[in-house]
Each structure stands twice: as C-alpha cells, then as structure tokens.
MARVOKE-937955 format. One record per residue (C-alpha): residue in three letters; x, y, z. Coordinates in nm, 2 decimals, padded with zeros to 4 digits. Layout:
N
     r        X        Y        Z
   ALA        X        Y        Z
...
//
This chain:
680
     r        X        Y        Z
   MET    12.10    13.69    08.95
   THR    12.22    13.47    09.29
   ASP    12.00    13.44    09.61
   LEU    12.26    13.62    09.79
   LEU    12.26    13.91    09.57
   LEU    11.91    13.92    09.60
   VAL    11.94    13.93    09.96
   PHE    12.16    14.19    09.99
   LEU    11.95    14.42    09.77
   LEU    11.64    14.36    10.03
   ALA    11.86    14.46    10.28
   ALA    12.02    14.73    10.08
   THR    11.65    14.91    09.98
   PHE    11.51    14.86    10.33
   VAL    11.79    15.04    10.44
   ALA    11.78    15.34    10.18
   LEU    11.40    15.37    10.19
   PRO    11.41    15.58    10.53
   VAL    11.71    15.76    10.45
   PHE    11.53    15.88    10.10
   ALA    11.25    15.95    10.33
   LEU    11.44    16.20    10.54
   MET    11.65    16.37    10.26
   PRO    11.41    16.38    10.13
   SER    11.43    16.25    09.76
   VAL    11.10    16.15    09.56
   ARG    11.30    15.98    09.25
   TRP    11.52    15.79    09.47
   PHE    11.28    15.67    09.70
   ALA    11.08    15.55    09.43
   VAL    11.36    15.34    09.28
   ALA    11.43    15.20    09.62
   SER    11.05    15.10    09.66
   VAL    11.04    14.94    09.31
   VAL    11.33    14.73    09.38
   SER    11.22    14.61    09.71
   TYR    10.90    14.52    09.54
   ALA    11.07    14.29    09.31
   VAL    11.34    14.16    09.53
   ASP    11.07    14.07    09.78
   GLU    10.87    13.87    09.55
   ALA    11.17    13.70    09.38
   LEU    11.27    13.56    09.73
   HIS    10.99    13.44    09.80
   SER    11.02    13.16    09.52
   ARG    11.37    13.13    09.52
   ALA    11.51    13.14    09.87
   PRO    11.16    13.06    10.08
   GLY    11.41    12.92    10.36
   PHE    11.55    13.33    10.39
   ILE    11.20    13.43    10.41
   ARG    11.11    13.20    10.69
   ARG    11.42    13.33    10.86
   LEU    11.31    13.69    10.84
   THR    10.96    13.55    10.99
   ALA    11.15    13.39    11.27
   LEU    11.26    13.76    11.35
   GLN    10.95    13.90    11.34
   LEU    10.98    14.05    10.99
   ASN    10.73    13.87    10.81
   ARG    10.60    13.99    10.47
   THR    10.29    14.20    10.65
   MET    10.57    14.41    10.84
   ARG    10.78    14.45    10.56
   PHE    10.49    14.64    10.36
   ALA    10.39    14.80    10.65
   LEU    10.78    14.94    10.69
   ARG    10.75    15.04    10.34
   THR    10.40    15.24    10.40
   THR    10.56    15.41    10.66
   MET    10.85    15.54    10.51
   LEU    10.66    15.68    10.24
   LEU    10.42    15.86    10.47
   ALA    10.73    15.99    10.62
   LEU    10.78    16.10    10.27
   ALA    10.51    16.30    10.22
   GLY    10.55    16.44    10.59
   ARG    10.92    16.59    10.51
   ILE    10.81    16.69    10.16
   GLY    10.51    16.88    10.32
   VAL    10.22    16.76    10.14
   SER    09.90    16.91    10.24
   HIS    09.74    16.77    10.58
   ARG    09.41    16.66    10.38
   VAL    09.63    16.45    10.13
   LEU    09.80    16.30    10.46
   ALA    09.50    16.25    10.63
   VAL    09.32    16.03    10.36
   ALA    09.68    15.83    10.31
   VAL    09.68    15.76    10.68
   ALA    09.32    15.65    10.67
   VAL    09.33    15.46    10.33
   PHE    09.66    15.24    10.44
   GLY    09.50    15.23    10.75
   ALA    09.19    15.04    10.62
   HIS    09.38    14.88    10.35
   PHE    09.60    14.66    10.65
   ALA    09.28    14.64    10.89
   LEU    09.08    14.47    10.58
   VAL    09.39    14.22    10.56
   MET    09.38    14.13    10.91
   LEU    08.98    14.08    10.86
   TYR    09.04    13.90    10.53
   SER    09.27    13.67    10.70
   ALA    09.03    13.56    11.01
   VAL    08.73    13.49    10.74
   HIS    08.98    13.28    10.54
   HIS    09.07    13.09    10.88
   ALA    08.70    13.05    10.92
   ILE    08.66    12.90    10.61
   ARG    08.87    12.65    10.61
   ARG    08.81    12.55    10.97
   ARG    08.45    12.48    10.86
   ARG    08.56    12.31    10.53
   VAL    08.74    12.05    10.75
   LEU    08.56    11.72    10.77
   PRO    08.59    11.41    10.99
   LEU    08.69    11.20    10.70
   VAL    08.78    11.16    10.31
   VAL    08.68    10.94    10.08
   ARG    08.75    10.82    09.72
   ASN    08.53    10.61    09.51
   LEU    08.23    10.63    09.73
   ASP    07.96    10.86    09.58
   LEU    07.87    11.09    09.84
   SER    07.66    11.36    09.58
   ALA    07.37    11.35    09.84
   LEU    07.58    11.54    10.07
   ASP    07.54    11.93    09.98
   VAL    07.89    12.04    10.00
   PRO    07.96    12.38    09.88
   ARG    08.25    12.42    09.60
   GLN    08.59    12.54    09.74
   PRO    08.60    12.91    09.70
   PRO    08.80    13.02    09.38
   ALA    09.15    12.96    09.39
   ILE    09.21    13.42    09.30
   LEU    09.07    13.45    09.63
   PHE    09.21    13.14    09.86
   ARG    09.52    13.07    09.73
   ARG    09.84    13.28    09.85
   TYR    09.56    13.53    09.95
   LEU    09.78    13.76    10.17
   ARG    10.08    13.78    09.85
   LYS    09.76    13.95    09.66
   LEU    09.61    14.15    09.95
   LEU    09.94    14.31    10.05
   HIS    09.99    14.40    09.69
   PHE    09.67    14.63    09.66
   ASP    09.86    14.88    09.79
   ILE    10.07    14.95    09.50
   PRO    09.85    15.16    09.35
   ALA    09.83    15.39    09.61
   HIS    10.17    15.40    09.64
   ALA    10.22    15.49    09.28
   GLY    09.97    15.77    09.30
   LEU    10.10    15.92    09.65
   LEU    10.47    15.93    09.44
   VAL    10.32    16.08    09.14
   ALA    10.17    16.34    09.33
   LEU    10.46    16.42    09.56
   ALA    10.68    16.44    09.23
   THR    10.41    16.63    09.08
   GLY    10.29    16.86    09.33
   THR    09.93    16.76    09.25
   ARG    09.64    16.58    09.45
   TYR    09.48    16.41    09.22
   PRO    09.70    16.11    09.14
   ALA    09.72    16.06    09.48
   TYR    09.34    16.03    09.54
   ALA    09.29    15.81    09.21
   GLY    09.56    15.55    09.35
   PHE    09.38    15.56    09.71
   ALA    09.03    15.51    09.53
   VAL    09.18    15.22    09.32
   THR    09.36    15.04    09.66
   ALA    09.02    15.11    09.84
   ALA    08.86    14.94    09.61
   LEU    09.05    14.60    09.52
   SER    09.04    14.57    09.89
   VAL    08.66    14.62    10.00
   THR    08.55    14.41    09.66
   ALA    08.81    14.13    09.75
   MET    08.67    14.13    10.11
   LEU    08.31    14.14    10.00
   ALA    08.38    13.84    09.78
   LEU    08.52    13.61    10.04
   LEU    08.22    13.71    10.27
   ASP    07.99    13.55    10.04
   GLN    08.22    13.24    10.00
   TYR    08.18    13.25    10.43
   ARG    07.78    13.27    10.37
   ARG    07.80    12.99    10.17
   VAL    08.05    12.73    10.37
   ARG    07.79    12.81    10.65
   ARG    07.58    12.55    10.49
   MET    07.84    12.29    10.55
   PRO    07.72    11.93    10.64
   GLY    07.73    11.87    11.02
   LYS    07.99    11.53    11.13
   GLU    07.66    11.33    11.18
   GLU    07.51    11.37    10.86
   VAL    07.84    11.31    10.68
   PHE    07.90    10.98    10.85
   ALA    07.52    10.88    10.82
   GLU    07.59    10.89    10.43
   VAL    07.93    10.77    10.44
   ASN    07.78    10.44    10.63
   ARG    07.52    10.41    10.42
   GLN    07.74    10.39    10.13
   LEU    07.97    10.14    10.31
   ALA    07.62    09.92    10.41
   ALA    07.55    09.91    10.02
   TYR    07.90    09.80    09.94
   ARG    07.95    09.57    10.28
   PRO    08.32    09.52    10.27
   GLU    08.45    09.20    10.39
   VAL    08.83    09.32    10.35
   ALA    09.04    09.57    10.49
   LEU    09.36    09.71    10.39
   TYR    09.45    09.96    10.68
   PHE    09.74    10.17    10.72
   SER    09.93    10.45    10.91
   PHE    10.23    10.63    10.93
   ALA    10.32    10.94    11.17
   SER    10.50    11.11    10.86
   VAL    10.31    11.07    10.53
   SER    10.45    11.09    10.22
   ARG    10.55    10.96    09.90
   ASN    10.84    10.79    10.05
   PHE    10.58    10.58    10.27
   MET    10.27    10.54    10.03
   TYR    10.44    10.26    09.84
   GLN    10.35    10.06    10.09
   VAL    09.99    10.07    10.01
   ASN    10.04    10.12    09.65
   MET    10.20    09.81    09.61
   TRP    09.91    09.63    09.73
   ILE    09.63    09.76    09.54
   GLU    09.67    09.54    09.25
   THR    09.63    09.23    09.43
   LEU    09.33    09.38    09.65
   GLU    09.13    09.45    09.35
   GLN    09.16    09.05    09.23
   LEU    09.05    08.93    09.57
   ASP    08.71    08.71    09.57
   LEU    08.60    08.93    09.88
   ARG    08.51    09.28    09.87
   PRO    08.82    09.52    09.95
   VAL    08.83    09.87    10.14
   ILE    09.12    10.08    10.20
   VAL    09.10    10.24    10.56
   LEU    09.40    10.55    10.60
   ARG    09.45    10.76    10.88
   GLU    09.65    11.07    10.73
   ARG    09.49    11.34    10.52
   ALA    09.84    11.34    10.31
   SER    09.78    10.98    10.21
   PHE    09.56    11.09    09.94
   ARG    09.80    11.29    09.75
   TYR    10.01    11.01    09.69
   LEU    09.76    10.70    09.66
   SER    09.76    10.53    09.35
   ARG    09.49    10.45    09.09
   THR    09.27    10.22    09.26
   ARG    08.86    10.15    09.19
   LEU    08.81    10.04    09.58
   PRO    08.66    10.24    09.82
   VAL    08.90    10.44    10.00
   ILE    08.83    10.60    10.33
   CYS    09.05    10.86    10.51
   VAL    08.97    10.91    10.89
   PRO    09.22    11.07    11.11
   ARG    09.08    11.08    11.45
   ALA    09.01    10.71    11.64
   ASP    08.72    10.80    11.79
   ASP    08.55    10.89    11.44
   LEU    08.72    10.52    11.30
   ALA    08.49    10.34    11.55
   GLU    08.20    10.54    11.39
   LEU    08.25    10.34    11.03
   GLU    08.00    10.08    10.92
   LEU    08.27    09.81    10.91
   SER    08.06    09.52    11.06
   ASP    08.10    09.29    10.76
   VAL    08.52    09.33    10.76
   ARG    08.64    08.96    10.86
   VAL    09.01    09.03    10.77
   VAL    09.23    09.35    10.83
   LEU    09.54    09.37    10.65
   TYR    09.86    09.56    10.78
   PRO    10.10    09.67    10.55
   GLY    10.33    09.81    10.82
   ASN    10.36    09.85    11.19
   ALA    10.26    10.16    11.35
   GLY    10.10    10.32    11.66
   LYS    09.76    10.36    11.51
   ASN    09.73    09.99    11.42
   VAL    09.57    09.95    11.80
   HIS    09.29    10.16    11.69
   MET    09.20    09.90    11.44
   LEU    09.32    09.59    11.62
   ARG    09.05    09.64    11.86
   VAL    08.80    09.54    11.67
   ALA    08.76    09.14    11.79
   GLU    08.52    09.04    11.55
   ALA    08.80    09.05    11.22
   LYS    09.08    08.85    11.20
   HIS    09.40    09.09    11.16
   VAL    09.69    08.98    10.97
   PHE    10.06    09.15    10.92
   ILE    10.11    09.14    10.52
   GLY    10.44    09.39    10.54
   HIS    10.54    09.59    10.23
   GLY    10.86    09.35    10.13
   ASP    11.04    09.04    10.26
   SER    11.41    09.10    10.35
   ASP    11.65    09.00    10.60
   LYS    11.62    09.34    10.85
   LEU    11.46    09.28    11.14
   ALA    11.17    09.49    11.02
   SER    11.09    09.16    10.87
   SER    11.04    08.99    11.20
   ASN    10.95    09.23    11.44
   ARG    10.87    09.12    11.80
   VAL    10.54    09.38    11.75
   SER    10.38    09.10    11.51
   LYS    10.27    08.91    11.79
   VAL    09.97    09.13    11.79
   TYR    09.82    08.99    11.49
   ASP    09.64    08.67    11.43
   GLU    09.82    08.58    11.11
   ILE    10.16    08.65    10.96
   TRP    10.16    08.61    10.62
   VAL    10.51    08.57    10.44
   ALA    10.63    08.55    10.08
   GLY    10.78    08.18    10.11
   ARG    10.96    07.97    10.38
   ALA    11.25    08.20    10.40
   GLY    11.02    08.41    10.60
   ARG    10.85    08.13    10.82
   ASP    11.21    08.02    10.92
   ARG    11.32    08.41    11.01
   TYR    11.04    08.42    11.25
   GLN    11.13    08.09    11.41
   ARG    11.48    08.18    11.46
   VAL    11.42    08.49    11.67
   ARG    11.25    08.36    11.88
   HIS    10.92    08.58    11.95
   ALA    10.74    08.31    12.10
   ILE    10.52    08.33    11.75
   SER    10.33    07.97    11.64
   ASP    10.45    07.84    11.37
   SER    10.06    07.79    11.28
   SER    10.00    08.16    11.30
   ILE    10.23    08.21    11.00
   VAL    10.11    08.17    10.61
   GLU    10.33    08.15    10.28
   VAL    10.16    08.35    10.07
   GLY    10.38    08.43    09.78
   ARG    10.45    08.75    09.67
   PRO    10.16    08.86    09.41
   GLN    10.34    09.23    09.34
   LEU    10.62    09.05    09.13
   ALA    10.41    08.91    08.82
   PRO    10.55    09.21    08.62
   ILE    10.93    09.09    08.65
   ARG    11.08    08.92    08.34
   LEU    11.27    08.61    08.39
   HIS    11.65    08.57    08.27
   ALA    11.55    08.36    08.01
   ASP    11.34    08.62    07.86
   HIS    11.60    08.91    07.89
   VAL    11.75    09.05    07.61
   PRO    12.09    09.22    07.69
   GLY    12.22    09.56    07.55
   PRO    12.54    09.65    07.40
   LEU    12.67    09.76    07.74
   PRO    12.63    09.53    08.05
   THR    12.36    09.69    08.24
   VAL    12.40    09.73    08.66
   LEU    12.12    09.86    08.85
   TYR    12.29    10.00    09.19
   ALA    11.96    09.99    09.45
   PRO    12.13    10.07    09.80
   THR    11.90    10.08    10.07
   TRP    11.91    10.40    10.34
   GLU    12.06    10.44    10.64
   GLY    11.77    10.33    10.87
   TRP    11.59    10.44    11.12
   SER    11.91    10.38    11.39
   ASP    12.28    10.28    11.36
   ASP    12.14    09.93    11.47
   ASP    11.94    09.88    11.16
   CYS    12.18    10.06    10.90
   HIS    12.25    09.87    10.61
   THR    12.32    10.12    10.35
   SER    12.64    10.04    10.13
   LEU    12.65    10.42    10.02
   ILE    12.83    10.56    10.29
   PRO    13.13    10.28    10.31
   MET    13.16    10.23    10.02
   GLY    12.91    10.35    09.74
   VAL    13.10    10.62    09.57
   ALA    13.40    10.36    09.54
   LEU    13.16    10.11    09.35
   ILE    13.06    10.36    09.11
   GLU    13.36    10.45    09.02
   ARG    13.50    10.10    08.97
   LEU    13.15    10.03    08.76
   LEU    13.26    10.32    08.55
   ALA    13.60    10.20    08.49
   GLU    13.44    09.89    08.41
   ASN    13.27    10.04    08.15
   VAL    12.93    09.93    08.23
   ARG    12.59    10.11    08.22
   VAL    12.45    10.22    08.57
   ILE    12.11    10.25    08.68
   TYR    12.12    10.42    09.01
   LYS    11.80    10.41    09.22
   PRO    11.87    10.51    09.57
   HIS    11.60    10.47    09.84
   PRO    11.36    10.71    09.85
   LEU    11.48    10.79    10.23
   THR    11.84    10.81    10.16
   GLY    12.00    11.11    10.36
   LYS    11.71    11.14    10.56
   ARG    11.89    11.07    10.87
   SER    12.27    11.07    10.78
   ALA    12.42    11.38    10.59
   GLU    12.71    11.11    10.47
   ALA    12.44    10.95    10.32
   ALA    12.31    11.24    10.15
   GLU    12.65    11.37    10.06
   ALA    12.72    11.01    09.90
   ASP    12.40    11.04    09.71
   ARG    12.50    11.37    09.53
   THR    12.86    11.25    09.46
   ILE    12.73    10.96    09.29
   ARG    12.47    11.16    09.09
   GLN    12.71    11.41    08.99
   LEU    12.98    11.08    08.86
   LEU    12.71    10.96    08.63
   ARG    12.63    11.31    08.49
   ASP    12.99    11.36    08.42
   ASP    13.02    10.99    08.27
   ASN    12.72    11.06    08.05
   GLU    12.88    11.38    07.93
   GLN    13.26    11.21    07.83
   ARG    13.05    10.93    07.67
   GLY    12.89    11.17    07.42
   ALA    12.53    11.14    07.53
   ALA    12.42    11.44    07.37
   GLU    12.24    11.26    07.10
   ALA    12.06    11.05    07.39
   GLU    11.97    11.35    07.57
   ALA    11.83    11.55    07.27
   ALA    11.60    11.21    07.24
   ALA    11.49    11.22    07.56
   ALA    11.38    11.58    07.55
   ALA    11.22    11.54    07.23
   VAL    10.95    11.27    07.40
   GLU    10.96    11.51    07.73
   PRO    10.61    11.63    07.59
   ARG    10.45    11.35    07.59
   LEU    10.61    11.17    07.88
   LYS    10.45    11.46    08.08
   GLU    10.11    11.43    07.90
   ILE    10.08    11.04    07.99
   SER    10.21    11.12    08.34
   GLU    09.91    11.38    08.38
   ARG    09.67    11.13    08.25
   ILE    09.79    10.86    08.47
   GLY    09.73    11.14    08.77
   GLU    09.37    11.17    08.63
   LEU    09.32    10.80    08.68
   ALA    09.46    10.79    08.99
   GLY    09.19    11.01    09.09
   SER    09.45    11.25    09.28
   GLN    09.22    11.55    09.34
   ALA    09.32    11.89    09.47
   GLY    09.16    12.08    09.70
   ASP    09.05    12.06    10.10
   ASP    08.83    11.78    10.26
   ALA    08.51    11.92    10.13
   GLU    08.62    11.96    09.80
   GLN    08.76    11.58    09.76
   ILE    08.44    11.49    09.92
   ARG    08.25    11.67    09.66
   GLU    08.41    11.53    09.38
   ALA    08.41    11.15    09.53
   ARG    08.23    10.94    09.29
   LEU    08.22    10.59    09.20
   PRO    08.45    10.51    08.92
   GLU    08.25    10.50    08.60
   LEU    08.48    10.26    08.41
   ASP    08.75    10.00    08.57
   GLY    09.06    10.24    08.39
   SER    09.31    09.95    08.45
   ALA    09.35    09.84    08.08
   GLU    09.40    10.27    08.00
   TRP    09.64    10.25    08.32
   GLN    09.84    09.97    08.21
   GLU    09.86    10.11    07.85
   LEU    09.99    10.46    07.97
   HIS    10.22    10.27    08.19
   ASP    10.38    10.03    07.91
   GLU    10.38    10.36    07.68
   TRP    10.54    10.54    07.91
   HIS    10.82    10.32    07.99
   ARG    10.88    10.25    07.61
   LEU    10.93    10.57    07.52
   PHE    11.15    10.65    07.82
   TRP    11.39    10.40    07.77
   GLU    11.39    10.41    07.38
   SER    11.47    10.74    07.35
   SER    11.77    10.74    07.63
   GLY    11.92    10.47    07.45
   GLN    12.15    10.19    07.55
   ILE    12.49    10.37    07.72
   ARG    12.33    10.62    07.95
   HIS    12.34    10.61    08.30
   HIS    12.03    10.68    08.50
   VAL    11.93    10.79    08.82
   VAL    11.59    10.69    08.90
   VAL    11.42    10.90    09.18
   LYS    11.06    10.95    09.07
   GLN    10.77    10.69    09.09
   LEU    10.83    10.63    08.68
   PRO    11.03    10.42    08.55
   THR    10.92    10.19    08.85
   LEU    11.13    09.96    09.05
   TYR    11.01    09.65    08.85
   GLU    11.10    09.81    08.54
   CYS    11.46    09.88    08.62
   PHE    11.46    09.52    08.69
   ASN    11.36    09.44    08.35
   GLN    11.65    09.68    08.21
   ALA    11.93    09.58    08.44
   ASP    12.15    09.26    08.38
   MET    12.28    09.26    08.74
   LEU    12.15    09.44    09.04
   ILE    12.42    09.54    09.31
   SER    12.21    09.61    09.68
   ASP    12.23    09.59    10.06
   VAL    12.05    09.38    10.23
   SER    11.65    09.46    10.15
   SER    11.34    09.34    10.02
   VAL    11.47    09.47    09.68
   VAL    11.69    09.21    09.70
   ALA    11.41    08.96    09.79
   ASP    11.20    09.07    09.45
   PHE    11.51    09.09    09.24
   VAL    11.57    08.69    09.33
   ALA    11.23    08.64    09.11
   SER    11.40    08.73    08.77
   LEU    11.66    08.47    08.84
   LYS    11.94    08.72    08.69
   PRO    12.25    08.80    08.91
   TYR    12.27    08.98    09.19
   VAL    12.57    09.11    09.42
   LEU    12.49    09.17    09.82
   THR    12.73    09.46    09.94
   ASN    12.93    09.32    10.23
   ALA    13.06    09.67    10.39
   HIS    13.21    09.50    10.70
   ASP    13.37    09.24    10.50
   LEU    13.26    08.97    10.69
   PRO    13.33    08.60    10.61
   ASP    13.14    08.48    10.32
   GLU    13.03    08.16    10.55
   GLU    12.92    08.40    10.83
   PHE    12.74    08.64    10.59
   ARG    12.55    08.40    10.41
   ALA    12.42    08.24    10.73
   ALA    12.29    08.58    10.90
   TYR    12.13    08.66    10.54
   THR    11.86    08.45    10.37
   THR    11.91    08.62    10.03
   ALA    12.27    08.59    10.06
   GLY    12.25    08.25    09.93
   GLY    12.20    08.29    09.60
   ALA    12.43    08.60    09.59
   TYR    12.81    08.73    09.47
   LEU    12.91    08.88    09.79
   LEU    13.14    09.25    09.68
   ASP    13.38    09.35    09.93
   ARG    13.41    09.70    10.08
   ALA    13.74    09.75    09.84
   CYS    13.50    09.61    09.55
   THR    13.81    09.40    09.47
   ARG    13.58    09.11    09.33
   LEU    13.39    09.37    09.12
   PRO    13.58    09.25    08.78
   GLU    13.52    08.86    08.83
   ILE    13.13    08.92    08.95
   LEU    13.08    09.13    08.62
   ARG    13.19    08.81    08.41
   SER    12.86    08.67    08.51
   ILE    12.68    08.92    08.27
   ARG    12.99    08.96    08.02
   GLU    13.00    08.55    08.02
   PRO    12.64    08.40    08.05
   LEU    12.82    08.03    08.07
   HIS    13.03    08.16    08.36
   ASP    12.78    08.21    08.62
   PRO    12.87    07.98    08.92
   MET    12.55    08.11    09.12
   ALA    12.27    08.01    08.88
   ALA    12.19    07.70    09.07
   GLN    12.18    07.84    09.43
   ARG    11.93    08.13    09.25
   ARG    11.68    07.89    09.15
   THR    11.65    07.69    09.46
   LEU    11.70    08.01    09.68
   LYS    11.41    08.16    09.46
   GLU    11.17    07.90    09.60
   TYR    11.26    07.90    09.96
   VAL    11.23    08.28    09.94
   LEU    10.93    08.36    09.73
   GLY    10.74    07.98    09.71
   PRO    10.68    07.78    09.42
   ASP    10.55    07.92    09.10
   ARG    10.27    07.72    09.13
   PRO    09.97    07.77    09.22
   SER    10.05    08.14    09.15
   SER    10.11    08.40    09.44
   MET    09.76    08.56    09.36
   GLU    09.61    08.22    09.41
   ARG    09.77    08.16    09.72
   PHE    09.70    08.49    09.86
   ASN    09.32    08.50    09.75
   THR    09.30    08.20    09.93
   ALA    09.47    08.28    10.24
   VAL    09.22    08.59    10.26
   ASN    08.92    08.31    10.19
   ALA    09.00    08.08    10.45
   LEU    09.04    08.33    10.72
   ALA    08.72    08.51    10.62
   ASP    08.55    08.20    10.67
   LEU    08.73    08.12    11.01
   ALA    08.62    08.47    11.14
   ALA    08.26    08.40    11.03
   ALA    08.24    08.09    11.20
   GLU    08.40    08.24    11.52
   ARG    08.14    08.50    11.48
   ALA    07.83    08.28    11.44
   GLU    07.98    08.08    11.74
   ASP    08.02    08.38    11.96
   LEU    07.62    08.48    11.85
   ALA    07.53    08.18    11.93
   ALA    07.68    08.14    12.27
   ALA    07.53    08.49    12.36
   SER    07.19    08.41    12.26
   GLN    07.22    08.06    12.48
   SER    07.34    08.27    12.77
   LEU    07.02    08.47    12.76
   VAL    06.78    08.16    12.78
   ILE    06.74    08.02    13.12
   PRO    06.80    07.65    13.09
   GLN    06.49    07.46    13.25
   GLN    06.65    07.17    13.31
   ARG    06.91    07.33    13.53
   VAL    06.63    07.53    13.75
   PRO    06.45    07.36    14.07
   SER    06.11    07.37    14.05
   ALA    06.05    07.54    14.30
   ALA    06.24    07.87    14.15
   VAL    06.03    07.75    13.87
   GLU    05.74    07.87    14.07
   LEU    05.88    08.12    14.27
   SER    05.97    08.29    13.94
   LEU    05.64    08.27    13.81
   GLU    05.49    08.45    14.10
   PRO    05.28    08.76    14.04
   GLU    05.53    09.05    14.18
   GLY    05.47    09.14    14.56
   MET    05.39    08.76    14.64
   ALA    05.67    08.60    14.64
   GLY    05.80    08.50    14.99
//
C-alpha cells in the first residue's frame, strides 16, 4: 500500500465519520473508525513527514482522536441512546483526555528532573543515588499508548448501539477508565522516585572527586554545533592515539548527542554542555589541551591559561580548513609533515614557524603498503569524493561536475568500484545529492548485469553474524541508551581494556564482509563498517578530490588520482595542491582514465611511483621514529613546558607577597612595626 493511498484513506475516513454519524449508520461508522485507527498508525511509521505537516495545521494525534470521539458521541445522540449512557460516555471520555494531559505534564516534569549538568563515561559515579529510568512502557511513545486506551470505550459503545443494550458500553467505559488511571498512578510513582535525584552540587562534587583521583594531564576537547555521526569521526580517530600516551588523558565533549556516536574507549569522558559548568570541573592537573576541530565553544577551554592549547585537526589536506587563520589562537599547531608546515607559511597568517610541530599521523598504522597488496581478478578502484563544503568557495567535490560520468567510464573499463561518499554529501547541494543517488543506482544495476546474485546470497548468509558482531562492538563502545541520569547511573570504570576483543571483532567483521561479497561486486560504503582504511586496503587505486583522504592514502604508496574538474593546467594544479605532486590528474571529461588505469593493470607502467615515495615523507613525515612516538614526545615536551611555566608563575606570585627587605627604607620598616595608632 503506497503512502499516497494511506493519506487518501485517512482523509476519506475522517470525512466519512461525520456523514455516518448523521445518517446514522453504526455499521459503516464502525468500519470507518477501524480504518482510521489503522491508517493513522501506519502513517506514523511510513510517512512521518506528512504527520508533521498535519501537526503544523493543528491536526495532531490528540486532535484526531478527539474528533473521532466527538463523532462517536454524535452518532450515539442521533440513534437516541439513553441519557445515562451518554452522560457516562461524556464523563469517561472527558476524564480520559484530562488524564492524558496530566500524564503529559508529569512526563515532562520527570524528563526535566532527569537532565543533569553533565554526562560521563568510564568514571564510577555509583556513589550518587540516581534512580532508574522509568520503564519504557510508561515513558517511550507514551501519548500513542495513552490515546489508544479509548479503544475499549469506543468498541463497547458501538456494540451497545448496535445491539440496543447498555452493558457492553459500561464494560468498555470501565476498561478505558481502569487503564488510564492505572497508567497515571504508575507514572506518579515514578515521579515520587525521581524527586530523589542528586543536585548539581552533589553531581559535580562526585565527578571532581573522581577526577582528583585520576588526575588527568591531557585533555581532548571537542565541540560542534550539529553533532552527529558525521562529525564525531573527528574525535574517534584520535582515541587509540590518546590511549597510547604516557600521560593520563581525558576527553571533554560539549554536546550531549556526542555520546551516541563516541567510539570504544577506556578513557574517562565528560560531556558538559554549559560553559559555566565546564569551569566547575577539576582539571587543574591538565597541562595540554588538544583540539581536533575549530568551533566557537573552543574559547571556553582556551581561557584556561595554565594549560598549553594545541590544534591537531582531523586530517591533513590542501583545503583552507587545514591552514585556517583561527589557528593563531593556539599555542602550537601540530601537522603531519613538512607539507603542513609549508602550508601555514604560505598563507601568511602570522603564525610563527616555531609554533608548528610535525608529529605524523598515528592513525595510519592499519594501512597496508602497496608492496603487501594482493590484487584481485579485476582492478579495484576506490572512489571517495569529498562533499560540497560549507560554501561554493570551499567546494572541491567532483560529484557535481563529473562524478556520474566518471563512474560510467569506470564501469565501461570493467573495473570493480568501491564508492565511499563523504558523510555530509548532499547536505548543502541538491545537485550533489542527485549525483550521489545516480551513482548508487548505476552500481546496483551493474551488479545485476554482472550476475552478482551468488555474491548477494553469500552476503545475506553472513548478515546475521555481521549484525551480531556489530552489536557486540556497540557494547564494547559503551554506547548507552537512556537519558542523562541513566548514563550517569550506568557509568562505570571499565573492568577490562577490551581493545583486544575490539580489534578481533573488527578483523572478523571485515574478513566476513569482503569474503562473502566476492571480488567483482561493487560496493557503496556509507556506514561505519567497513572503515575507510579497510577500503584503502581493498583498493588498487584511489580516485578522490582535494581532501585529507588523499593525504592518508599516500601512506600506502599505491597509485592515486586527483580530479581536476576545472581542467586547470597540470603545472598550475600541482603548484596549488601539495598532494597532487604524486597523483595522476584526471580531466573533467575523463579522457585520461584508460591511460591512468594502466598503472594498476600493468604495474611496471607506473610513472608516478617515485614521486609518491618522495611525497609520502613530505606530507606524512619520516617512517622512523614512528608517528606515535613523535606524537607522544610532542605531548610530553609541551606538558613539561606548561609545568615549568606554571612553577615559574607560582614562584613569581609567592615572591610578590614577600616584601624585599633590602629595598625598604629603614624608616619605613620602623613605621611598619609600630603599634596601630602610634604612627605619625
């Protein structure tokens, strides 16, 4: 049944109800009433957008239920039911709607009381007496359940009208009243319990007690105006690196939604939405604060003068974001390699060379080298375009000008395509969204033509196991359902590290996924798994735009292609973008594609191989010492500097409180020692 037909049926039933009430016709009114209940429920799950539009027109769910009840009472009046039955019906239905309103008010009151000033993970707050979250049967989709309690009363009254006897009506009224009152009493009991919620001062006291025991020395700080899975990769990519530091790290988030998309970690995590609450945290031992993104709320942590503040970013690319003038507010800027340093120097933002530190990219360890790659029966090309950016000035995506044509040419060249669009693709541009949809359809159609049915069947066979692994990964990630209070209640110190099981599960998931899908089937990758780096390991070649994806792929030393959608001269394009130094450049019409693909079909014909080796060290730094060692050394060095400066400040402050005797005239000393009231 199409959504349009459901909309038509809903409209038809609400037009029919008053008609059948006035005729009057009990049978047809009952049919229309049943259909209206069923269609209304179906539209909530299948066409939520239409339901939202009805709500905007003041035809929300409660109003629709009230209209249905009003029509039923009109039908009873037209048939001439006894005044006593009609009076009881009005009383029961009126009381039912009153209880719905009261229930909603108490529900909102409970929700407000369970909102805490912060949320944590991996800190033991069991000392706080936080009551359990109300049962889902009372709390989730409560309005939907409560309103449907009118069904027994409706059914009983319709049966009474059809049979001419009042007892079915009274029975239905009794059931509706009992259900409504029981639900209300149960929720009031939950409200009584939630009144024991710990206050703000008690919550902060316990959190600070835990922080004082842990004594974090490094903080990763993250905020973003619109937090979703699309942005939390900026934090998740740094978690494993933080866990390997010598110093004790803590993760500080500013948006509650962040917790839903935070990856597995054994580190303490604190989410503090309000700026004044952030100042209440016991972070006096933090000497280094790391920022993976530039956000307005960063200023709330930057004002902590005792710590050193470092912009580490979330990828190294030739985009403007990788050399933003806002970076001047940080004490240091850490880049992967010499290319990052030169990029900041070129843009002339008055950022001193001494404030830029080359630390490599510790996250790139899982990427396999070109020499260790085993090609499949068909060349595998990973197409990973960037998104359209926040503005046209920062739009580097190839999707709009050439994405569809590129995929068509790749399919004509008989290659296997792994398509991984940027998570934000289509958020700003309808053209990008349309190109994305077209590419997905092209790959689906080509899979069918290739006879990938066997691979589809194999993939379906392992789907239950993949789902099981994903659920376990979610458990290890500590993703907790529930409100603030429930997450505080469930927050515990991790009993085991869990990193070994985490890695084993990821390895098994990827092995099953790639083995079951075969070596000729195309893939559209839009979920967390498979990861970007696992897609790197599957691919023989990357085709991408100006983005950090390219800089990371350079670590593999495999051939890669940069799209030159504006057909700039090669020399001009390579001069503008560092990562183009080792890339094959693809024109907008894709005429160079057959020649470019020779580099993976004929490995000896790879004229850019030497340039890629040179570029790798320039962009990512040397292989030795490792990126992790360099990053750890940089953290330790900056922490020592912060500690030394803090010690100097304390010494200077203490000296200012002591009067230097040799500089004070003796007369002044004598005067200062005289009893009060005798001087002068």
